[in-house]
C-alpha positions, 0 to 999 in steps of 0.5 A, a space after each residue: 772644165 767645159 760643159 757637156 751639152 746634149 740635144 735629143 729629139 728637139 722640136 721647137 715651135 713659135 707661132 704654131 710653126 716649127 723653127 727648130 728640129 734637131 734629132 741629136 747634137 753632142 758637144 764634148 767638154 771644151 769643144 768649140 762648135 760653130 753654127 753656120 747659117 743664113 738669117 732665119 735659120 734658127 741659130 738664135 733660137 738654138 742659143 736661147 734653148 742652150 741658155 735655158 731662156 726657153 724650153 724646147 716644145 718637145 725633146 731635151 736640151 742638157 748641160 752635164 746631163 741636166 735639162 737646161 731650162 729646168 736646171 737650178 740657178 747655179 747651173 744656169 750661172 755657169 753659162 755665159 751669153 754674148 748677144 748680137 747687141 751688147 745690151 750694156 747698162 748706163 753705168 761704167 764699163 767696169 760696173 757692167 762687167 761686174 754685174 753678173 759677178 754681183 748676182 753670183 755673190 762675189 765680194 767687191 774685191 773679187 768682182 773688181 779683180 775678175 772684171 779687170 782680168 776679163 777686160 784685159 783679155 779683150 784689150 779694153 781694160 783702159 775703158 773701165 771708167 768710161 760710161 758704157 753707152 759712150 762706147 763705139 760698136 766694137 768697144 761695146 762688143 768687147 765689153 759684152 764679151 768680157 762680161 760673159 767671160 768674167 764669170 768663167 763660164 763652162 758654156 759660152 754662147 756667142 750670137 754673131 758677136 762681131 755683128 755690125 763691125 767693119 772687116 778690119 774691126 771684125 778681124 781684130 775682134 776675133 784675134 782677141 777672142 782667140 787669145 782670150 780662149 786659148 788657155 781655157 777649156 770652155 765649151 763654146 757655141 758660136 753662131 754666125 752667117 759668115 763662113 770665115 768666122 765659123 771656120 776660124 775658131 771651131 773644132 766642128 761646124 754645124 750648117 743650119 738651114 730651115 731649123 735643121 742641121 744640114 751638115 755637121 763635121 770638121 771645118 775641113 770636111 765641110 769645106 772640102 765635101 759639102 753635102 749639097 749646093 746649099 752648104 757649098 754656097 754657105 761655106 763660100 763656093 763662088 760657083 754652085 751650078 747644076 750639071 750632068 754626068 755622062 756615061 763616061 763620068 765626064 761633067 757637062 755644063 749644058 751638054 758641054 764637057 768642062 774637063 772634070 770627071 766625077 765618081 758619082 753616078 750618071 745623071 743630074 748633079 751639082 758642081 761646086 767650084 771655087 773661083 780659082 778653079 776656073 782658067 780662061 784660054 783665048 784659044 778655041 780648042 776648049 769645048 766649054 766657051 764663055 762670054 765675059 760679062 764683067 771684069 773687076 779687081 778684088 782683094 789680091 785678084 781679078 774677078 771675071 764674071 762669065 756666061 758659059 750656059 751657066 753664070 760663072 765667077 773666075 778669080 785670076 791673079 792680078 799679074 795676069 792679063 784679063 779679057 775684055 768684056 764681051 769677048 768669048 773665051 775658053 773655059 777650063 776647070 781645075 778639079 782639085 778646086 772643085 767638088 761634084 755633089 750627087 743631086 741637083 743644086 737647089 734653085 736660088 
């Protein structure tokens, strides 16, 4: 059974500055929460409070109704923590994974069996006799995670566990992590700055910026209805721009209609649009026009950068002909791939 986690009126200061401010956050037993945010958002600080490594300056962080920082050792031993850097000791892989089990008083046979099971779950059992410091980055990350899983934690904390890995190695790592967690009711908190990783494994996503939770919801709700431009950028929208809503509800970019209507009130707003929302037309009948600034191939698409009064990025199919740089084109937007958010987009 996973742990129930609660934060209430948490404020945490470092060097006299507030680095975390969370009024309320609840995790049910077995729930998986992804914390998405840029560097410096307070993600690792949150994990340290959840691990009981630090106590909040004010407020309360609980695991199963007990304050984590002041909890008995047996409570803290139910928390697994995989950090960005594996932090492996200069001994064998198997001994590294056995170490927290030794602290828990397991006998040698039980330690070895639990460690091997954890390594097998992460597809690195064959590394058991290797020196841990000889491992590649990806191997070290898997061993670090196996060490955290070996204790059968009720709460598992993951701090950018695939940091430093290339795209292919990250995908493989998360494939194995997903399988390792499939049959477990462990409560998981995973922090990352990569939207695709946050959205993949989570039941809920908390978007953290400046030490505060900007939005909390299911992955689908955060992607489909970001509360502001900051969240929209973090979940991956390629186009987040200031717009105006006219009296008839039409969205205007620099005074020109882009073909999208809005349900928000008249005035300043933010348009978040995926690159796939933007269509290009050689004809001059479209009100919104743009100058092609760059054309480059991307994964499964052409990426076209435009100046339409605001910078825009369009994603076009590879089998579609693309305009030349410097050409003026008509710009159309598919509102099913865009969202209009009340209020002006923050400056970046």
